[in-house]
C-alpha positions, 0 to 999 in steps of 0.5 A: 884441579880440572878434569880432562875428558878421555873419550873420543868418538869414531868420528872425532879422529885427532891427528898430530897436526890437529894438536898444533905440533911444529913441522919438525916434530911432525916429520920425525913422528911420520918417519917413526911410523906414528899415525895418530896420537894415543888417548893420553897423547890426545889429552895431554899435549894440548894443555902442556903446550900452553904451559899448564901443570898436569897430573897423568894417571896412566899405566905402562904402554899408553904412550906417555913419554911422547905425551910429555916429550913433544910439548917439552921440545916444542916449548924449547924450540919457541925460545929460538936459536938465540938462547944464550944460557947453557943450563937446561930448560927441562928436567925429567926425573925417572926411577931407573937408569934404564928408563933414563936412557930410554926417555933420553933416546925418545927425546933425541928421536923426536927432536932430531931435526931441532938440534936439541941437546939431551943428556941422561945422567944416572949412577953407574956412568962415568961422572966425568962425561956428564960433567963435560956435557953440562959444561958445554950446555944442555937443553933437556936433562933426564936424570935419576933423583940420586944423581941429580942431587949429586950434580946439584950439590956439586953446582954442576946442574943449575936449575934456574932456567927451568921451564918444565919439570917432569916426574915420570913413574912418580909412584915407583920413585917414591917406592924406591925411597926417593921422596926426600931427593925429589922434594929437595930437587923441586925446591931448587927449581923456579917457582913459576915452572911447569910441573908434570907428574905421571904415575900409574897409581895414586897413593897418598904420598903421590897425592901429597906431591901433587898438593904441594907442587902442582898448581891448578893441574889438568888431571888425566886418568886412563888405563891401558887401551880397552879392547874394541867390542868383538875383538879378543884381548891383545894380551892372553892371560893364563895361570898355572897352579904349581908347587914351588919345588916344581916351578923350574920344571913347570916354567921350562915346559910352559916355555917349550909349549909357548915358544916365545920370541922373547920373554921376561920372567919376574921374580921377587928377589935378586937371589931368586933371579940369580938362582932361576937364571942359573937353573934355566941356563942349565936346562938349555935356555938362553937366560940373562939376569937383571937386578939392582945388584948389577953394575950398569955395564953388566945391565947394558950387556944384558940388554944388548944381548936381548935386543940382538937376539942372542938371549931369549929369556930375561929373568928380572926383579920389578925395579930392574925391569921398570921402564924397559920397552923391548920391541920383540917381547912376546911373553911376560911370566910372573914366577910368583903371583904379584903382591898387588893388582897394580904390580900385575898390571905394570908387568903385563903392560910390557906386552900387547903394545902397539897392536901386537899380541902378547901373553901373560903367564902366572905361576901360582902356588895353591895358597896364592889362588885367592890373590889371582881372584883379587887381580881378576876382580880389580882388573876386570879381566879373566885369567884362564886357569891352565894345567901344566903341560905333560910330557905327551903335550911337549912331544906333540908340540915338538912334532908340530914345530918339526912339521912347521919347519919342514913345511916352511922349508918345502916352500922355500928351499932348493933340494936338487943337490939332495935328489941323488941321495933320495933316489939312491936310498929309494932303490933299497927302501920304500920312499915313505921310510926314507921320508920318515927317517929324514923327519926323525933326524930333523926332529932330533936336531931341533932339541933335546927330549923334554924331561920326564919329571912328574909335576903334580896337578894342583889346579883342582885342589886350589879351586877347592881349598875348603876340602882340606883335611881337618886336624886332630882334636885329640891329645898327642899320639904317635904318627899313623902308619907310613907317616912321620911327625914334623916339628914346626917352631910356630904355634898358637901364640903366633896366630898359626891355624891348621889351614896355614900349615896345610897351605904352606906345605901344599904350596911349597912341596909336592904334597896336596892337602889330602896327603897331610895327616893329623895336626896338633897346635900348641902355644909355641910349636906345632906337630904335623904328620906327613908321609915318611917318603916326603918328610925331607922334601917338606922340611927343605921346602918349609925352611926356605919359606915363611909362615905368618910372615916368619921363617920357621924351624922345621925338623923331624919330631924326636921320639918322645911325647912332646911337652905340651905348653900350658894355656 
């Protein structure tokens, strides 16, 4: 496999014309505002135009769609207008329906002066429409693997004339369980095809595909564009340490302070997406849910509202949001710390594109602090630890927004029709008092007062995990004054340690490590002292959490000496 250089000096500026693209493609790129190719476009377009296989390892936001779409269009155009076959010359496989639509739209934009026929095929769309288009003839098919297999099985998608196969987001397709479908599709394609594979990461399963289906491939590897020396990063990255029970309130305050144009909040599960969307709408935000349990019609409606500006907060799972490119997006928020640095890079790659500034915010529970440090080390980018905005911070921010709105209005509006009101009131009140009353009305019209929920500051505790209280080493005893004992149905046989219990309670409830009393760990259960007033909160929090990867039974300990397990 040959390695392509990825460095360009300032004097080696490459244009799209230098890459040998057709005039029709150059015209389309100019009209779309493309000035010069991105690094991956510079390195990929040339080899792809020659028909070489290519392996591209590139993160989200590097311009890889154009990197493979432009060569596919050029090679199709070289066949000439006399091509008689109705079957496609290129097949692009993508993991999600949203990405299929986006890639298809990109092909249409780039090839609009060439008359190329592009068809996206994916589940959730009426298959009759796809069948009719395939019968009429198509040049490029953009498909999810499952629907492609469906059409191949029906005999409605013929791959005998394929010149190019593109596997976009290959790692994501494999993670979603499409490995067998991809292998079956590739076995239906001509042996002499061009194969192009793009993947943000290169796990062994992707490498296996490369070894089996790519021949003498050019390899290109690059991450997100680096920041030029002396310039601030395009994506401002910060994190807040907050207990799970306070996360919705913390998210609301952060949104109030940040005032995003549009934001994606990433959650781990569909249930969490639905629950958080309902919570944020109840708090006055225009939130929309997006996850794999929704129909295509529902998903299309959500994206339409986001792009139209009637929604400003998208709450989504990773898979559902894969491949989304929302131009007005300014903020990405991790409601939980991603389980792997690669997932974090994928998520924040959706902002800070094309020179625009973006913000990435992570809400971390105290026990997730170590994962944040791992992400910093792997990405070589600093994540600034911030304190949750206080009620006073929100009041100050709202006053700042009121002042900005009034300043903008003073510069642009015509107030002559209101002069009589001010002059009449000035006869009775001081003019400053009149202005203050008007500002008060404008301020109150901008929104409700922020909530006064107390959100504990856990940032310092997270920075010093070694200062947690040591457990009691003595035998069973009654709880300390003002405390109750909780029974936790996991013990030494499950590998539970005192720090696991402290971390779980501090991470899932409003308690800090200092609030937790004596801990006794037996073979099959554990006993933990907590303040009596927080017992119900801790029980509810731990019942919805996991310790050592297991759901646990949690209840108040019965008023009797616990039976010690033998060991």
